[in-house]
C-alpha positions as CSV (number, residue, x, y, z in Angstrom):
1,M,8.0,-59.9,159.5
2,F,8.5,-63.2,161.5
3,K,9.6,-61.2,164.5
4,V,6.4,-59.2,164.4
5,L,4.3,-62.4,164.2
6,G,6.3,-64.0,167.0
7,N,5.7,-60.9,169.2
8,A,2.0,-60.8,168.3
9,L,1.5,-64.5,169.3
10,K,3.2,-63.7,172.7
11,T,0.8,-60.9,173.4
12,P,-2.5,-62.3,174.7
13,E,-4.9,-59.6,173.4
14,V,-3.3,-59.6,169.9
15,R,-3.2,-63.5,169.9
16,K,-6.9,-63.6,170.6
17,K,-7.6,-61.3,167.6
18,I,-5.4,-63.4,165.3
19,L,-7.1,-66.6,166.4
20,Y,-10.5,-65.0,166.0
21,T,-9.6,-63.9,162.5
22,L,-8.4,-67.4,161.6
23,L,-11.6,-68.9,162.9
24,L,-13.7,-66.7,160.6
25,I,-11.4,-67.5,157.7
26,V,-12.0,-71.2,158.3
27,I,-15.8,-70.6,158.2
28,F,-15.3,-68.7,154.9
29,R,-13.4,-71.5,153.3
30,L,-15.9,-74.1,154.5
31,G,-18.7,-72.2,152.9
32,C,-16.8,-72.2,149.6
33,F,-17.3,-76.0,149.5
34,I,-21.0,-76.1,150.4
35,T,-22.9,-76.3,147.1
36,V,-26.2,-74.4,147.0
37,P,-29.4,-76.6,147.0
38,G,-30.9,-77.6,143.6
39,V,-27.6,-78.3,141.8
40,D,-26.8,-81.4,139.8
41,L,-23.3,-82.1,140.9
42,V,-22.4,-84.3,137.9
43,A,-23.5,-81.6,135.4
44,L,-21.7,-79.0,137.5
45,S,-18.4,-81.0,137.4
46,E,-18.7,-81.3,133.7
47,Q,-19.4,-77.6,133.3
48,N,-16.3,-76.8,135.5
49,T,-14.1,-78.4,132.9
50,T,-15.0,-75.8,130.3
51,T,-13.5,-72.3,130.0
52,N,-15.8,-69.5,131.1
53,G,-14.4,-66.0,131.3
54,L,-17.0,-64.8,133.8
55,T,-16.3,-67.8,136.0
56,G,-12.6,-67.0,136.0
57,L,-13.2,-63.4,136.9
58,I,-15.4,-64.1,139.9
59,D,-13.3,-67.0,141.0
60,L,-10.4,-64.6,141.4
61,I,-12.0,-63.2,144.6
62,S,-14.2,-66.1,145.6
63,G,-11.5,-68.8,146.1
64,G,-13.1,-71.1,143.5
65,A,-16.5,-70.8,145.1
66,F,-18.2,-69.7,141.8
67,S,-17.0,-72.7,139.8
68,R,-18.5,-75.0,142.5
69,L,-21.6,-72.8,142.7
70,S,-21.3,-72.8,146.5
71,L,-22.9,-70.7,149.2
72,F,-20.3,-68.0,148.7
73,A,-20.3,-68.1,144.9
74,M,-20.9,-64.3,144.5
75,S,-18.3,-63.6,147.1
76,I,-18.4,-60.0,148.5
77,S,-18.8,-58.3,145.1
78,P,-22.4,-57.0,145.8
79,Y,-21.2,-55.3,148.9
80,I,-18.2,-53.7,147.1
81,T,-20.5,-52.4,144.4
82,A,-23.0,-51.1,146.9
83,S,-20.2,-49.3,148.8
84,I,-19.1,-47.6,145.5
85,V,-22.6,-46.5,144.7
86,I,-23.2,-45.1,148.2
87,Q,-19.9,-43.2,148.2
88,L,-20.7,-41.7,144.8
89,L,-24.2,-40.7,146.0
90,T,-22.6,-38.8,148.9
91,F,-21.2,-36.4,146.3
92,V,-24.5,-36.0,144.6
93,I,-27.1,-36.1,147.4
94,P,-26.6,-33.2,149.9
95,A,-28.4,-35.1,152.7
96,L,-25.9,-38.0,152.4
97,E,-23.0,-35.6,152.2
98,R,-24.0,-33.9,155.5
99,L,-24.6,-37.3,157.1
100,S,-21.1,-38.5,156.1
101,K,-19.3,-35.3,157.2
102,E,-21.3,-34.1,160.1
103,G,-23.2,-37.1,161.4
104,G,-20.3,-38.6,163.3
105,E,-20.8,-42.1,164.6
106,V,-24.6,-41.9,164.0
107,G,-24.1,-40.9,160.5
108,R,-21.6,-43.7,159.9
109,V,-24.1,-46.2,161.2
110,K,-26.9,-44.9,158.9
111,I,-24.7,-44.9,155.8
112,N,-23.6,-48.5,156.7
113,R,-27.2,-49.5,157.0
114,Y,-28.0,-48.0,153.5
115,T,-25.0,-49.9,152.1
116,K,-26.3,-53.2,153.5
117,I,-29.8,-52.6,152.1
118,L,-28.3,-51.8,148.7
119,T,-26.1,-54.9,149.0
120,I,-29.1,-57.2,149.5
121,I,-30.8,-55.6,146.4
122,L,-27.7,-56.1,144.3
123,A,-27.2,-59.6,145.6
124,L,-30.8,-60.4,144.5
125,I,-30.0,-59.0,141.0
126,E,-26.7,-60.8,140.7
127,G,-28.1,-64.0,142.1
128,L,-30.8,-64.0,139.4
129,G,-28.0,-63.4,136.9
130,V,-26.0,-66.4,138.1
131,F,-29.1,-68.6,138.0
132,F,-30.1,-67.7,134.4
133,A,-26.5,-67.8,133.2
134,Q,-25.9,-71.3,134.6
135,K,-29.4,-72.5,133.7
136,S,-28.5,-72.8,130.0
137,Y,-25.9,-75.5,131.0
138,G,-28.5,-77.7,132.6
139,I,-26.8,-77.9,136.0
140,F,-30.0,-77.5,138.1
141,V,-32.2,-80.4,139.0
142,G,-35.2,-78.3,138.1
143,E,-35.9,-75.0,136.3
144,D,-39.1,-74.0,138.0
145,F,-39.7,-70.9,140.2
146,L,-39.1,-72.9,143.4
147,T,-35.6,-74.0,142.3
148,M,-34.8,-70.4,141.2
149,A,-35.9,-69.0,144.5
150,L,-33.9,-71.6,146.5
151,V,-30.7,-70.9,144.5
152,V,-31.0,-67.1,144.6
153,L,-31.9,-67.1,148.3
154,S,-28.9,-69.3,149.1
155,L,-26.6,-67.0,147.2
156,M,-28.0,-63.9,148.9
157,T,-27.6,-65.6,152.3
158,G,-24.0,-66.4,151.4
159,T,-23.2,-62.8,150.5
160,S,-25.0,-61.5,153.7
161,L,-22.9,-64.0,155.8
162,L,-19.7,-62.8,154.1
163,M,-20.6,-59.2,154.8
164,W,-21.1,-60.1,158.5
165,L,-17.8,-62.0,158.6
166,G,-16.0,-59.0,157.1
167,E,-17.5,-56.7,159.7
168,Q,-16.5,-59.0,162.5
169,I,-13.0,-59.3,161.3
170,T,-12.7,-55.5,161.1
171,A,-14.2,-55.0,164.5
172,K,-12.7,-57.8,166.5
173,G,-9.9,-59.3,164.4
174,I,-6.8,-58.1,162.5
175,G,-7.0,-55.9,159.3
176,N,-9.9,-54.9,157.1
177,G,-12.4,-57.7,156.9
178,I,-13.5,-57.3,153.3
179,S,-9.9,-57.1,152.1
180,I,-8.9,-60.2,154.1
181,L,-11.7,-62.3,152.6
182,I,-10.6,-61.3,149.1
183,F,-7.0,-62.0,150.1
184,V,-7.9,-65.5,151.4
185,G,-9.9,-66.3,148.2
186,I,-6.9,-65.4,146.0
187,V,-4.4,-67.3,148.2
188,A,-6.6,-70.4,148.0
189,G,-5.6,-70.7,144.3
190,L,-1.9,-70.8,145.2
191,P,-1.7,-74.7,145.5
192,S,-3.2,-75.1,142.0
193,A,-0.8,-72.5,140.6
194,V,2.1,-74.4,142.0
195,Q,0.8,-77.6,140.6
196,D,0.4,-76.0,137.1
197,I,4.0,-74.9,137.2
198,W,5.1,-78.4,138.2
199,Q,3.1,-79.9,135.3
200,L,4.6,-77.3,133.0
201,I,8.2,-78.4,133.9
202,F,7.5,-82.2,134.0
203,V,5.8,-83.5,130.9
204,N,5.2,-87.3,130.8
205,G,7.6,-87.8,133.6
206,A,10.5,-86.0,131.8
207,I,11.8,-82.4,132.2
208,S,10.6,-80.1,129.4
209,T,13.3,-77.5,128.5
210,T,10.7,-75.2,127.1
211,G,8.4,-75.7,130.1
212,L,11.4,-75.1,132.5
213,L,12.3,-71.8,130.9
214,S,8.6,-70.7,130.9
215,A,8.3,-71.6,134.6
216,L,11.5,-69.7,135.4
217,G,10.3,-66.7,133.5
218,I,7.0,-66.8,135.4
219,I,8.7,-67.1,138.8
220,I,11.2,-64.3,138.1
221,G,8.4,-62.1,136.7
222,A,6.3,-62.7,139.8
223,V,9.3,-61.9,142.1
224,I,10.0,-58.6,140.2
225,L,6.3,-57.8,140.3
226,V,6.1,-58.4,144.1
227,A,9.2,-56.2,144.6
228,A,7.7,-53.4,142.5
229,V,4.4,-53.6,144.4
230,V,6.1,-53.5,147.8
231,F,8.2,-50.5,146.7
232,V,5.2,-48.5,145.5
233,Q,3.1,-49.5,148.5
234,Q,5.7,-48.4,151.0
235,A,7.0,-45.3,149.1
236,E,5.7,-41.9,150.3
237,R,6.3,-38.2,149.8
238,R,6.8,-36.4,153.0
239,I,5.5,-32.8,153.1
240,P,7.4,-30.9,155.9
241,V,5.3,-28.9,158.3
242,Q,6.6,-26.4,161.0
243,Y,4.7,-25.2,164.0
244,A,5.5,-22.0,165.7
245,K,5.8,-21.5,169.5
246,K,2.5,-21.1,171.3
247,V,1.1,-20.9,174.8
248,V,-0.8,-23.9,176.1
249,G,-2.2,-23.2,179.6
250,R,0.7,-21.7,181.5
251,K,3.4,-23.3,179.4
252,M,5.2,-22.2,176.3
253,V,5.3,-25.1,173.8
254,G,8.3,-24.9,171.6
255,A,8.4,-25.0,167.8
256,Q,7.9,-28.4,166.2
257,N,8.9,-29.9,162.9
258,T,6.9,-32.7,161.5
259,H,5.7,-34.0,158.1
260,I,2.6,-35.2,156.3
261,P,3.2,-38.6,154.7
262,L,1.6,-39.0,151.2
263,K,1.8,-42.5,149.9
264,L,2.3,-43.2,146.2
265,A,-0.5,-45.8,146.4
266,M,-2.7,-44.0,148.8
267,A,-5.9,-45.8,147.7
268,G,-4.2,-49.2,147.9
269,V,-6.0,-52.0,146.0
270,M,-9.5,-50.5,146.2
271,P,-9.5,-48.8,142.8
272,I,-8.8,-52.2,141.1
273,I,-11.5,-53.9,143.2
274,F,-14.0,-51.1,142.4
275,A,-13.2,-51.2,138.7
276,S,-13.4,-55.0,138.5
277,S,-16.9,-54.9,140.1
278,F,-18.1,-52.3,137.6
279,M,-16.7,-54.2,134.7
280,M,-18.2,-57.5,135.9
281,F,-21.7,-56.1,136.7
282,P,-23.1,-56.2,133.1
283,A,-22.1,-59.8,132.7
284,M,-23.9,-60.6,135.9
285,I,-27.3,-59.0,135.1
286,L,-27.6,-59.5,131.3
287,P,-28.3,-63.3,131.6
288,I,-31.5,-62.4,133.6
289,F,-33.0,-60.8,130.5
290,I,-31.2,-62.8,127.8
291,P,-30.7,-66.4,129.1
292,N,-28.5,-67.6,126.1
293,I,-26.4,-64.4,125.8
294,A,-23.2,-66.3,126.4
295,E,-23.7,-68.2,123.1
296,T,-25.0,-65.1,121.2
297,T,-22.4,-63.4,118.9
298,S,-24.3,-60.5,117.4
299,G,-26.3,-57.6,118.6
300,F,-25.7,-54.7,121.1
301,W,-26.3,-56.7,124.3
302,A,-24.2,-59.6,123.1
303,G,-21.4,-57.1,122.4
304,L,-21.8,-55.6,125.9
305,Y,-21.6,-59.0,127.4
306,Q,-18.4,-59.9,125.4
307,F,-17.0,-56.5,126.4
308,S,-17.7,-57.2,130.1
309,I,-16.0,-60.6,130.2
310,A,-13.0,-59.6,128.0
311,T,-10.9,-59.0,131.2
312,S,-10.8,-62.7,132.0
313,T,-11.1,-64.7,128.8
314,S,-9.2,-65.0,125.5
315,S,-12.3,-66.2,123.6
316,V,-13.5,-62.7,122.7
317,S,-12.2,-60.7,119.8
318,I,-9.2,-58.4,120.0
319,G,-11.4,-55.4,119.6
320,Y,-13.4,-56.1,122.7
321,T,-10.2,-56.8,124.6
322,I,-8.6,-53.5,123.6
323,A,-11.8,-51.6,124.4
324,N,-12.1,-53.4,127.7
325,A,-8.5,-52.6,128.6
326,I,-8.9,-48.9,127.8
327,V,-12.1,-48.6,129.9
328,Y,-10.6,-50.7,132.7
329,V,-7.5,-48.4,132.9
330,L,-9.7,-45.2,132.9
331,L,-11.8,-46.6,135.7
332,I,-8.8,-47.6,137.8
333,V,-7.3,-44.1,137.4
334,G,-10.6,-42.4,138.1
335,F,-11.3,-44.5,141.2
336,T,-7.7,-43.8,142.4
337,F,-8.5,-40.1,142.4
338,F,-12.0,-40.5,143.8
339,Y,-11.0,-42.8,146.7
340,S,-7.9,-40.8,147.6
341,Y,-9.7,-37.5,147.7
342,A,-12.5,-39.1,149.7
343,T,-10.0,-40.1,152.4
344,F,-7.6,-37.1,152.1
345,N,-9.1,-33.7,151.7
346,P,-6.4,-31.0,151.0
347,A,-8.7,-28.2,152.2
348,E,-9.4,-29.9,155.5
349,I,-5.7,-30.7,156.1
350,S,-4.7,-27.1,155.2
351,S,-7.4,-25.7,157.6
352,R,-6.1,-27.9,160.5
353,I,-2.5,-26.9,159.9
354,K,-3.5,-23.2,160.0
355,M,-5.6,-23.6,163.1
356,N,-2.7,-25.2,164.9
357,G,-0.3,-22.4,163.9
358,G,1.6,-24.5,161.4
359,F,2.8,-23.9,157.9
360,I,4.6,-25.6,155.1
361,P,8.1,-23.9,154.5
362,G,7.9,-21.6,151.6
363,I,4.1,-21.8,151.3
364,R,1.7,-19.4,152.8
365,A,-1.1,-20.8,155.1
366,G,-4.6,-21.0,153.8
367,K,-5.5,-21.3,150.1
368,P,-1.9,-21.5,148.9
369,T,-1.3,-24.5,151.1
370,T,-4.5,-26.2,149.8
371,E,-3.3,-25.6,146.2
372,Y,0.1,-26.9,147.0
373,L,-1.2,-30.1,148.7
374,S,-3.6,-30.6,145.8
375,S,-0.8,-30.3,143.2
376,V,1.5,-32.7,145.0
377,L,-1.4,-35.2,145.6
378,S,-2.5,-35.0,141.9
379,K,1.0,-35.9,140.7
380,L,1.3,-38.8,143.1
381,L,-2.2,-40.1,142.2
382,W,-1.4,-40.0,138.5
383,F,1.7,-42.2,139.1
384,G,-0.1,-44.5,141.5
385,G,-3.2,-44.8,139.3
386,L,-1.2,-45.6,136.2
387,F,0.9,-48.1,138.1
388,L,-2.3,-49.9,139.4
389,A,-3.6,-49.9,135.8
390,I,-0.5,-51.4,134.4
391,I,-0.5,-54.1,137.1
392,A,-4.2,-54.8,136.4
393,I,-3.8,-55.3,132.6
394,I,-0.8,-57.6,132.9
395,P,-3.0,-60.7,132.8
396,M,-4.4,-59.4,129.4
397,L,-0.9,-59.0,128.0
398,A,0.2,-62.5,129.3
399,R,-3.0,-64.2,128.3
400,F,-1.5,-66.5,125.8
401,L,1.1,-68.0,128.1
402,P,1.0,-71.9,128.2
403,I,-0.2,-71.7,131.8
404,D,-3.2,-70.2,133.5
405,L,-2.0,-69.0,136.9
406,A,-4.2,-67.8,139.7
407,F,-1.6,-65.2,140.5
408,G,-1.9,-62.5,137.9
409,G,-0.9,-58.9,138.4
410,T,-4.1,-57.9,140.2
411,S,-3.9,-60.9,142.5
412,I,-0.3,-60.1,143.5
413,L,-1.2,-56.5,144.1
414,I,-4.1,-57.4,146.3
415,V,-2.2,-60.1,148.2
416,V,0.8,-57.9,148.9
417,G,-1.3,-54.8,149.7
418,V,-3.4,-56.7,152.2
419,A,-0.4,-58.5,153.7
420,L,1.4,-55.2,154.2
421,E,-1.7,-53.6,155.8
422,M,-2.1,-56.5,158.2
423,M,1.6,-56.3,159.2
424,Q,1.3,-52.5,159.8
425,Q,-1.8,-53.0,162.0
426,L,-0.1,-55.8,163.9
427,E,2.9,-53.5,164.6
428,S,0.7,-50.6,165.7
429,Q,-1.3,-52.8,168.1
430,L,2.0,-54.2,169.5
431,T,3.2,-50.7,170.0
432,V,0.0,-49.7,171.9
433,R,0.3,-52.8,174.1
434,H,4.0,-52.1,174.8
435,Y,3.3,-48.5,175.9
436,K,0.4,-49.6,178.0
437,G,2.6,-52.1,179.8
438,F,5.4,-49.5,180.2
439,L,3.1,-46.9,181.7
440,G,1.2,-49.3,183.8
């Protein structure tokens, strides 16, 4: 890893991309500390000392911006939700399906435009939800329409700016911009996590045996979890493909043996991000219509709110927690299949193999190849989806530990996944630069 980073910094073009990415990350972190206008900072600091499940959930990907009610308090969640909705609509609306499959670059630009429009709409809705949810705690200097408009507009602007930063990182930097912003938000909680472990070990200036054992257990568990995530992220099933001899121009091209790599975690961390956004959405919009819903304990809507925040708080009943965990697992597995099949279509792969005169040993070309690829992919996705689900619900299982770490199972999965993706992209770019220099 360090060798790859060293080589990247020695290559001018790659170094510029790394520095550009770091510059945008700095802008993102600065925005996390700029509080939106109209907030009483004293009341906000008092509110931050209380436990709020929704705050904890959003803070996971916003780098603490929500608890500060900063410009980037809503993080990139409206964009993620909008992306999910648009991708789902491409399977329902024929015009969008044709645009995504046959539109080429023009189609991609149009779909991206629709996603941005929907992002602004969702940011407006979630911004109103944040305002009304925090209004009951008296953290705003005023509660009139002007204050509400100022706060909501600031939050919408922050989400729009993050969306732009993510696009710029993807286009001109290193890695996927949206994933990197989430990655940075999570890593920002690492110093506080280290401080919590330190305080767990040293109590009143003396070493606590119980705290020391708990800290060792947490560290060992985190190391095992990282190793498991790296193994699953890197593991792949290779489907052998053979190509017969064929004439290209005036030359006879010999037979070739290659393979199709199918990863165990083909969808990466996206299913967890998608599922988290879906689970979080009701808790974001319900305060718009029921301002004091966080203090309400009876009724259907109060139950829905408690169900929505059960992922991130231990203050709700065990029934809501179990129901939330079941739905969360089902959503993760479902999004694993949905996202993987959206990026890897067995029918298209089978058609390309047949057109190029290839075949999978022991499998006839055409429909049998499609069925075989679908069967193998389905088995891999079941394993990958259940693995992601288990990782995601680990914080629920470890909720009653004497420490509240920023790095839960989901956090480790996102951080490791994004780090591996960035390293792979760095390696590929270095390979391209190497071959260019060699040929030139």
